[in-house]
C-alpha positions in Angstrom: 75.4 104.1 110.6 73.4 101.0 109.9 73.5 97.4 111.1 74.6 95.1 108.6 73.5 91.7 110.5 73.8 89.9 113.8 76.3 87.5 114.5 75.6 84.1 116.4 78.4 84.7 118.5 81.6 87.2 119.1 84.1 85.8 117.4 81.8 85.8 114.2 80.9 89.1 114.9 84.9 90.3 114.9 85.8 88.2 112.0 82.7 89.9 109.8 84.0 93.5 111.0 87.4 92.5 110.5 86.4 91.4 107.0 84.8 94.5 106.0 87.3 96.8 107.8 90.2 95.1 105.2 87.8 96.0 101.9 88.2 99.3 102.9 84.6 99.7 105.2 84.7 100.7 108.8 82.7 98.1 110.2 82.2 97.8 114.4 80.9 95.2 116.5 78.0 96.4 118.8 76.4 94.8 121.8 80.0 92.4 122.2 79.4 91.3 126.3 74.9 91.3 126.3 75.4 87.6 126.2 76.0 87.9 129.7 73.0 89.7 130.7 70.7 86.8 128.8 67.8 86.2 130.5 67.9 89.6 132.0 67.2 90.7 128.8 65.3 88.7 125.7 67.8 86.3 124.4 67.8 87.2 120.9 68.5 91.1 121.6 71.8 89.6 122.9 73.6 88.5 120.1 76.8 91.0 119.0 75.8 92.9 115.6 78.1 94.2 113.0 77.4 97.6 111.7 79.2 99.7 109.0 79.4 103.6 109.8 79.0 104.9 106.6 75.5 104.2 105.4 76.6 104.1 102.2 79.0 101.0 102.5 75.4 98.8 103.6 75.0 97.2 100.5 78.3 96.6 99.6 78.6 94.9 103.2 75.8 92.8 102.5 77.5 91.6 99.5 81.1 91.0 101.5 79.5 89.2 104.1 77.5 87.1 101.8 80.5 86.3 99.9 82.1 85.1 103.5 79.3 83.1 104.4 79.5 81.1 100.9 81.8 77.9 100.8 84.8 78.3 98.2 83.6 75.8 95.0 86.4 74.7 93.2 89.0 71.5 92.2 90.9 69.9 94.9 94.5 70.0 93.6 97.6 67.7 94.0 100.9 69.8 94.6 103.5 69.1 91.7 106.2 68.9 93.8 105.7 66.4 97.1 102.3 64.7 95.2 100.1 66.2 98.6 96.1 66.6 98.0 94.7 70.0 99.1 91.6 71.8 98.8 90.0 74.6 96.8 90.6 76.9 99.7 94.4 76.4 99.9 96.6 78.5 97.5 99.9 76.7 98.3 101.0 73.8 99.7 101.4 73.3 103.6 103.8 70.9 103.3 106.4 71.8 101.3 105.3 75.5 100.9 104.8 74.8 96.4 102.7 77.9 94.9 99.0 76.3 93.3 99.9 75.9 90.2 96.7 78.1 88.6 96.6 79.7 92.1 93.4 82.2 92.2 94.2 86.0 93.2 91.9 86.0 96.5 
């Protein structure tokens, strides 16, 4: 078992662990509730950490988290059906449900 990274809060740690699990890596969040005792122990020791259960998955897990942290780049697009403008992260129009013409595979 290897620690991948320390998250700033439990929500982010859970998001990261869920993303790793969805990618086929077995990941867990440790130190979930230590923030409640910050001050009794050093605050920098209280943040939740994401760990992979298989040591061989560490490099891939770090790579996936880096990709998750990197903002999606690309061009804004306009829905051909309703004319609504969307950011590059959207593959479907929120207004009418039409798929992006050049929808990237996520």
